[in-house]
N, C-alpha and C positions, 0 to 999 in steps of 0.2 A: 660856435665854429665846429666843435666835434660832431654835433648832430648833422650839420650840413655836409661834413666830410664823409659821413657814412653813406650819403646818396650820390657821390660822385661816380661817374662811370655809366656804362650803358645798363647795367643791371643793379637793382636795389639789393641791399644785403638781405639775407634770409630773415624771416620774422623772428626766428628763435635767437639770432644774433642781436637783433634789436632789443628783445626782452632782456637778454644778458646785460646789455648796457644799462637798462633801467635798474636792474638789480644791483649792479656795481656801484651806482651813484646814490642809492637810497638806503635808509635803515629803518623806516617805519612805513606803515600802509599809507599814511597821508602824504608823505614825501614821495612815495612810490607813484601814487596817482599824479601828483604834480609833475614829476619827471616824465611820466608816460605821455602826458599832454604836451609838454615841451618838445619831446622828441617827435611826436606826431606833427607838430607844427613845422619843425625843422625838416622833417623827412616824410612828406605826405604820401610819397609813392609806396611806402611800406605799411601795410595795414597793421593795426594794433593786434597784439597777440598776448593772451594771458593763459599760460599753461593751466591745466586742470588743478594741479596742486595749489597754485596761487589762488585760483578762483574759489577754492574751498577753505582758504585761510580764515575767513571770518567765522566767529563762533556761531553755534546754533542759536537762533532767536527763540527764547524761552518764555513761556507764560506760566505763572503760578496761579492756580485758581483759588479764589476765596469764597468760602460758604460761611454763614453764620455758625459760630462754634468752632471753626477751624482754628488751631492755635500754633501750627508749626510752620507757617508761611515764611516767617523771618529766618528760621533756621535753614529752610530751603534756599532762601535768597542768599544767605551767607555762603552756602556750599556752592551755588551757581557762580557767584562773584569770584570766589577763590579759584575755581577750576576753569571758568569760561572767560574770566576777565571782562565780563560784560554785565550790565544790569538787567535782571529779568523783568518782565512786564507783569504787574499784578492785575488779575482779571476778576471782576466781581461776578458772582454766579448768575446774575440777571442779564449780563451781556450775552450776545449771540454771535460774535464775530472773532474768529481766530485767524484771519487773513495774515499771511506772512509769518506765521509761527511754525517753527520746526519741531519744538519739544514742548509738550504740555505736562506739567507737574501738578499732581493732586496731593496735597500734603496731608499730614495727620491732624487729629484733633477729635472733635465731637460734633460733626455737622448736624445742625438742627437739634442738638442735644441728644442725639442717637434715638430720637422719637421713632416709634414703630419698630424699625430695625436699624442697626448701624449702616448709614449710607443710603437707606431707602429713599428718604425725601430728597437728599442731595442729587440722587440719580435722576430725579424728575425736574431738576432746575433747567432753565433755558440754555445755559452754557453747555449742558451735556449733549445737546443736539449737535452743537458745533464740534464737540469733542469726538462724537461718533463720525461726523463728516471728516474731520481731521484724520482719524484713524483709517477711515475708508480710503483716503488718498495716500496712505502709507506713511503718515506722520508718526512721530515717536510720542509715547505716553508713559509716564512713570507715576504709579500710585503707591504711596507708602502709608501703612497703617490704615487710618480711616480712608485714605485714598484707594487702597487695595480693596476695601469693603465697598466703596462707591463703584469701582470698576466691575466688581462682580454683580452688584445690584443693577448696574446699567447693561449687563449682558456683554461687556467687552472682554471679560475673562470668565471662565467657567467656575462652578463651585460656589461655596458660600462660607462666610466666617461666622462661626457660632460661638456661644459662650465658652470661655475657657473651661477645660475639664475640671479644674479645681474650684470653679465658680468664684474665683478671686481675681481681682485686678493684678496684673503682673507688672512690676517696675523693677527691672534688673537687666543686667547684661546677658547676652546670648552669644554663642559661638555658631557662626554660619559657615557651611561648606559650600564652595562654588562648584556647581555641577558641570559647567561648561564656560569656556572663556573666548568663544568665537562669536560673541554678540557685541553690539555697540554699548551694552551696559557693563560688560565684564571684561573687556579686552585687556585692561590694565591689571587684572588679577591673573594668577596662575590657576590652571584647572586643578581642582582638588584642594586649593588653598582654603584655610580656615581663618576667618576674621571676626572681630568682636563688633556687635551692634546692640544698642539698647532696646529693650522691650518696654512698651508702655501701653498696654491694652487689656481690656476685659473680655473682648470678643475676637480672639485671634486663632480660634480652633478651626483650621481649614478643613472643610468637608466637601466631598463630592461622591457621586455614586461610583461603583466599582469600574463601570465601563469608562467613565471620564478619567478616573485615576490611572487606569491601564493605558488609556490614550496619551495622557500626559507623560507617563513613563516611556511608552513606546516611541513617541515622537520627540523625546528628549526636551521636553518643555518645562521640566522642573528647573528653576533657576538656582535656588538655594534650599538647603536642608539644615535643620537644627543638628548640630554636631556634638552637643554637650548635654543631651537630655531634652526630651520633648515635654516642655512644661505646660503648654496649653492644650495638648491632646490632638494636634494637627495630624491628619491622616498621612502616613508614610513619612513622617517628620518634615513635611513640606513647609518651608518658610516663605517661598515666593515662586511664582510661575510666569511663563511667557505666553503670549498669543502665538498662534501657528506661524505667523510671519516674523516673529521675534522682535517686533517693533513696540509691543506693549509689555511692560513689566509691572507686576504687583507684588509687593512683599510687606510683611507685618513689622519687622524690626526697623529701626531708624538709622540708616547710614549717615544721614545728614548731621547727626549729633556728634559724629567723630570725623571732623574734617580739619581740625586744627589742634596742635599740641596743647594750646591753652585751654582747650575744651576737653582735654583728657586723652587725646590720641587722634590718629589719622586713618584708622582702619577703613572708614567709609569713603574716604577721598578718592580711591581708585575708581569707584563707580562713576563719580562725576567727572573725573579725569578721562575716563573711557568715552563718555558722551561728548566731552569737549573736543576730543580727538577724532570723532566720527566724521 
């Protein structure tokens, strides 16, 4: 009866008033849609109206890529579930379709056993053609550790990750400084904040020619720097970089390892919370 009452008179109620009624009588997205349909039946003269804020309430649809030798996909899945409240899609490297995906995550590990160079063979996998198309459409891409190496080998980020300066595998915590917080990856951090993230790599020495390094600095594309000593020899203490459109991020440390107090801390969770809120 309430719905019919809204339509009495010569003029229908404004669409925004109709939406407000939906919102008052619902508490979940499922019941919201049910109520919206019911109100549309009761009051057909008033078109459905979903404000932009509501249309963006659903979390990013996320795909985590799987290559032979990758071993951090489940850690990434835990981080996505906790921040997004949704299950990521696991995509095998021989697949070629990323339709409907908003965020592609390339996790860490040792794809193809690091044969030839870290990430070199994975960069030639069929799925990477779809990743490039996804990036060209403006989709988001996150590559961590081996994922960062794959992004550089695929040409989606500049530079290369070489053998650590010490020639030793590094397994320890690092302190990272947030260079900017106006991106979808870092919005939940404060600019200049320092947070903890584990290292686990033998080839994390970020290297590029001077012109590329100057461009990254000049265009503010350095995402994170090592703040407690540069253990792997990376040029200018660079721990992570963005693409020019700020939609691709590659970094060597593992924020997904610190997303729950039971795992030792939550320093990495703001990165995933930032993506979830985008």
